[in-house]
MDAnalysis code that builds the backbone (N, CA, C; Angstrom):
import MDAnalysis as mda
import numpy as np

u = mda.Universe.empty(252, n_residues=84, atom_resindex=np.repeat(np.arange(84), 3), trajectory=True)
u.add_TopologyAttr("name", ["N", "CA", "C"] * 84)
u.add_TopologyAttr("resid", np.arange(1, 85))
u.add_TopologyAttr("resname", ["UNK", "UNK", "UNK", "UNK", "UNK", "UNK", "UNK", "UNK", "UNK", "UNK", "UNK", "UNK", "UNK", "UNK", "UNK", "UNK", "UNK", "UNK", "UNK", "UNK", "UNK", "UNK", "UNK", "UNK", "UNK", "UNK", "UNK", "UNK", "UNK", "UNK", "UNK", "UNK", "UNK", "UNK", "UNK", "UNK", "UNK", "UNK", "UNK", "UNK", "UNK", "UNK", "UNK", "UNK", "UNK", "UNK", "UNK", "UNK", "UNK", "UNK", "UNK", "UNK", "UNK", "UNK", "UNK", "UNK", "UNK", "UNK", "UNK", "UNK", "UNK", "UNK", "UNK", "UNK", "UNK", "UNK", "UNK", "UNK", "UNK", "UNK", "UNK", "UNK", "UNK", "UNK", "UNK", "UNK", "UNK", "UNK", "UNK", "UNK", "UNK", "UNK", "UNK", "UNK"])
u.atoms.positions = np.array([
    [0.857, -1.153, 0.000],
    [0.000, 0.000, 0.000],
    [0.914, 1.230, 0.000],
    [0.658, 2.124, -0.902],
    [1.503, 3.313, -0.987],
    [1.054, 4.360, 0.036],
    [1.905, 5.327, 0.269],
    [1.615, 6.372, 1.251],
    [0.394, 7.179, 0.824],
    [0.182, 7.361, -0.471],
    [-0.979, 8.092, -0.969],
    [-2.277, 7.364, -0.643],
    [-2.285, 6.051, -0.809],
    [-3.472, 5.265, -0.494],
    [-3.766, 5.278, 1.017],
    [-2.721, 5.259, 1.821],
    [-2.893, 5.298, 3.270],
    [-3.509, 6.632, 3.690],
    [-3.039, 7.713, 3.070],
    [-3.589, 9.036, 3.393],
    [-5.053, 9.111, 2.991],
    [-5.391, 8.614, 1.797],
    [-6.784, 8.623, 1.333],
    [-7.652, 7.778, 2.264],
    [-7.155, 6.611, 2.627],
    [-7.900, 5.741, 3.539],
    [-8.077, 6.406, 4.914],
    [-7.054, 7.068, 5.423],
    [-7.134, 7.754, 6.713],
    [-8.153, 8.892, 6.654],
    [-8.185, 9.614, 5.531],
    [-9.156, 10.704, 5.381],
    [-10.573, 10.136, 5.355],
    [-10.787, 9.053, 4.641],
    [-12.120, 8.442, 4.569],
    [-12.552, 7.917, 5.932],
    [-11.672, 7.206, 6.605],
    [-12.000, 6.692, 7.932],
    [-12.241, 7.848, 8.896],
    [-11.420, 8.876, 8.835],
    [-11.591, 10.055, 9.682],
    [-12.932, 10.733, 9.431],
    [-13.361, 10.799, 8.176],
    [-14.657, 11.394, 7.854],
    [-15.792, 10.579, 8.469],
    [-15.697, 9.254, 8.388],
    [-16.726, 8.412, 9.004],
    [-16.749, 8.561, 10.526],
    [-15.585, 8.637, 11.136],
    [-15.500, 8.801, 12.595],
    [-16.095, 10.155, 12.988],
    [-15.768, 11.198, 12.243],
    [-16.325, 12.523, 12.515],
    [-17.841, 12.513, 12.343],
    [-18.317, 11.856, 11.291],
    [-19.757, 11.756, 11.059],
    [-20.443, 11.021, 12.214],
    [-19.853, 9.936, 12.673],
    [-20.421, 9.187, 13.798],
    [-20.417, 10.037, 15.072],
    [-19.377, 10.820, 15.286],
    [-19.321, 11.680, 16.465],
    [-20.400, 12.759, 16.409],
    [-20.617, 13.342, 15.233],
    [-21.662, 14.354, 15.081],
    [-23.036, 13.730, 15.322],
    [-23.272, 12.539, 14.808],
    [-24.548, 11.858, 15.050],
    [-24.749, 11.557, 16.533],
    [-23.697, 11.094, 17.204],
    [-23.797, 10.791, 18.630],
    [-24.063, 12.067, 19.429],
    [-23.406, 13.154, 19.089],
    [-23.614, 14.429, 19.788],
    [-25.053, 14.916, 19.583],
    [-25.550, 14.816, 18.337],
    [-26.925, 15.218, 18.057],
    [-27.934, 14.370, 18.812],
    [-27.678, 13.078, 18.897],
    [-28.566, 12.189, 19.646],
    [-28.555, 12.541, 21.129],
    [-27.379, 12.828, 21.663],
    [-27.268, 13.216, 23.071],
    [-28.049, 14.504, 23.328],
    [-27.908, 15.492, 22.451],
    [-28.619, 16.761, 22.623],
    [-30.135, 16.565, 22.527],
    [-30.569, 15.723, 21.596],
    [-32.008, 15.477, 21.441],
    [-32.573, 14.791, 22.685],
    [-31.851, 13.828, 23.240],
    [-32.316, 13.156, 24.447],
    [-32.314, 14.107, 25.636],
    [-31.306, 14.977, 25.714],
    [-31.251, 15.960, 26.798],
    [-32.431, 16.922, 26.713],
    [-32.752, 17.365, 25.500],
    [-33.889, 18.257, 25.301],
    [-35.195, 17.555, 25.671],
    [-35.349, 16.311, 25.242],
    [-36.552, 15.548, 25.568],
    [-36.661, 15.347, 27.079],
    [-35.541, 15.110, 27.744],
    [-35.538, 14.925, 29.197],
    [-35.964, 16.221, 29.901],
    [-35.451, 17.367, 29.425],
    [-35.833, 18.644, 30.024],
    [-37.324, 18.919, 29.850],
    [-37.834, 18.650, 28.655],
    [-39.255, 18.876, 28.384],
    [-40.106, 17.964, 29.257],
    [-39.703, 16.691, 29.364],
    [-40.457, 15.732, 30.180],
    [-40.451, 16.154, 31.651],
    [-39.295, 16.592, 32.152],
    [-39.213, 17.033, 33.546],
    [-40.054, 18.281, 33.777],
    [-40.023, 19.223, 32.814],
    [-40.824, 20.432, 32.953],
    [-42.311, 20.099, 32.921],
    [-42.701, 19.184, 32.032],
    [-44.107, 18.789, 31.964],
    [-44.560, 18.097, 33.250],
    [-43.703, 17.260, 33.817],
    [-44.047, 16.597, 35.087],
    [-44.188, 17.636, 36.201],
    [-43.286, 18.611, 36.212],
    [-43.351, 19.662, 37.226],
    [-44.637, 20.475, 37.052],
    [-44.963, 20.829, 35.798],
    [-46.191, 21.580, 35.539],
    [-47.426, 20.782, 35.938],
    [-47.409, 19.483, 35.644],
    [-48.553, 18.639, 36.003],
    [-48.697, 18.540, 37.515],
    [-47.576, 18.430, 38.216],
    [-47.627, 18.358, 39.677],
    [-48.141, 19.665, 40.263],
    [-47.691, 20.789, 39.690],
    [-48.158, 22.088, 40.173],
    [-49.648, 22.260, 39.886],
    [-50.087, 21.808, 38.717],
    [-51.504, 21.913, 38.373],
    [-52.346, 21.036, 39.299],
    [-51.842, 19.854, 39.610],
    [-52.574, 18.959, 40.502],
    [-52.680, 19.562, 41.902],
    [-51.593, 20.158, 42.387],
    [-51.655, 20.760, 43.716],
    [-52.545, 21.995, 43.707],
    [-52.525, 22.759, 42.608],
    [-53.412, 23.918, 42.511],
    [-54.865, 23.470, 42.461],
    [-55.116, 22.374, 41.759],
    [-56.475, 21.851, 41.661],
    [-56.947, 21.370, 43.028],
    [-56.068, 20.707, 43.773],
    [-56.430, 20.244, 45.114],
    [-56.690, 21.433, 46.034],
    [-55.873, 22.479, 45.908],
    [-56.068, 23.675, 46.717],
    [-57.384, 24.353, 46.366],
    [-57.675, 24.412, 45.073],
    [-58.932, 25.015, 44.621],
    [-60.128, 24.220, 45.140],
    [-59.989, 22.890, 45.107],
    [-61.062, 22.030, 45.599],
    [-61.255, 22.229, 47.098],
    [-60.149, 22.362, 47.833],
    [-60.232, 22.586, 49.278],
    [-60.876, 23.941, 49.562],
    [-60.506, 24.968, 48.775],
    [-61.116, 26.286, 48.957],
    [-62.605, 26.242, 48.662],
    [-62.975, 25.499, 47.623],
    [-64.387, 25.378, 47.270],
    [-65.152, 24.651, 48.373],
    [-64.541, 23.608, 48.934],
    [-65.188, 22.882, 50.031],
    [-65.371, 23.789, 51.238],
    [-64.360, 24.615, 51.517],
    [-64.460, 25.546, 52.641],
    [-65.546, 26.577, 52.376],
    [-65.641, 27.046, 51.132],
    [-66.668, 28.034, 50.783],
    [-68.058, 27.422, 50.900],
    [-68.197, 26.181, 50.466],
    [-69.489, 25.506, 50.573],
    [-69.853, 25.328, 52.043],
    [-68.881, 24.923, 52.855],
    [-69.141, 24.749, 54.289],
    [-69.502, 26.084, 54.918],
    [-68.827, 27.148, 54.514],
    [-69.123, 28.475, 55.041],
    [-70.521, 28.914, 54.601],
    [-70.856, 28.643, 53.356],
    [-72.187, 28.974, 52.849],
    [-73.263, 28.195, 53.578],
    [-72.984, 26.953, 53.899],
    [-73.937, 26.132, 54.640],
    [-74.130, 26.694, 56.039],
    [-73.034, 27.115, 56.661],
    [-73.138, 27.689, 58.006],
    [-73.924, 28.993, 57.966],
    [-73.721, 29.807, 56.958],
    [-74.461, 31.059, 56.854],
    [-75.929, 30.809, 56.570],
    [-76.232, 29.763, 55.845],
    [-77.625, 29.482, 55.497],
    [-78.428, 29.070, 56.722],
    [-77.793, 28.640, 57.773],
    [-78.502, 28.215, 58.977],
    [-79.065, 29.400, 59.754],
    [-78.416, 30.539, 59.653],
    [-78.834, 31.712, 60.420],
    [-79.835, 32.524, 59.626],
    [-80.761, 33.155, 60.277],
    [-81.713, 34.001, 59.550],
    [-80.978, 35.145, 58.863],
    [-81.321, 35.354, 57.630],
    [-80.686, 36.402, 56.842],
    [-81.585, 37.628, 56.802],
    [-81.014, 38.828, 56.836],
    [-81.833, 40.031, 56.705],
    [-82.424, 40.100, 55.305],
    [-83.546, 40.741, 55.210],
    [-84.209, 40.869, 53.922],
    [-83.380, 41.734, 53.001],
    [-83.332, 41.358, 51.762],
    [-82.589, 42.131, 50.770],
    [-83.582, 42.850, 49.856],
    [-84.653, 43.293, 50.425],
    [-85.688, 43.974, 49.644],
    [-85.286, 45.434, 49.496],
    [-84.867, 45.818, 48.320],
    [-84.407, 47.177, 48.081],
    [-85.552, 48.168, 47.965],
    [-86.742, 47.679, 47.804],
    [-87.902, 48.559, 47.621],
    [-88.623, 48.840, 48.941],
    [-88.103, 48.394, 50.064],
    [-88.820, 48.569, 51.327],
    [-88.866, 50.027, 51.778],
    [-87.951, 50.852, 51.310],
    [-87.926, 52.240, 51.718],
    [-88.605, 53.163, 50.702],
    [-89.125, 52.595, 49.626],
    [-89.766, 53.411, 48.581],
    [-91.185, 53.730, 49.012],
    [-91.558, 55.000, 48.819],
    [-92.892, 55.513, 48.929],
    [-93.662, 55.249, 50.070],
])
C-alpha cells in the first residue's frame, strides 16, 4: 500500500468517525432536550394537581361556610322597602 493510499484511507475513515461523532452528539442533545421537556411537563402537572387540590379545598371551605351562613336568619334584601 503506498503512502498516498494510506492518506486517502485515513481521510475516509476520519470522515466516518467525525460523522459518527456528530450523530452521537446530536442524539445526546435530542435526548437531553426531551428529558428537560419531560421534567418540565411533570413539574407543571404536579403544580396543576396541587393547585387543583387547593382550589377544591377552597371550594369545600366556601361551601361549608355557605352552609353555616344558610342556617342563620338572613336580613331581607328587599331594596324597595324604603320606597314611597
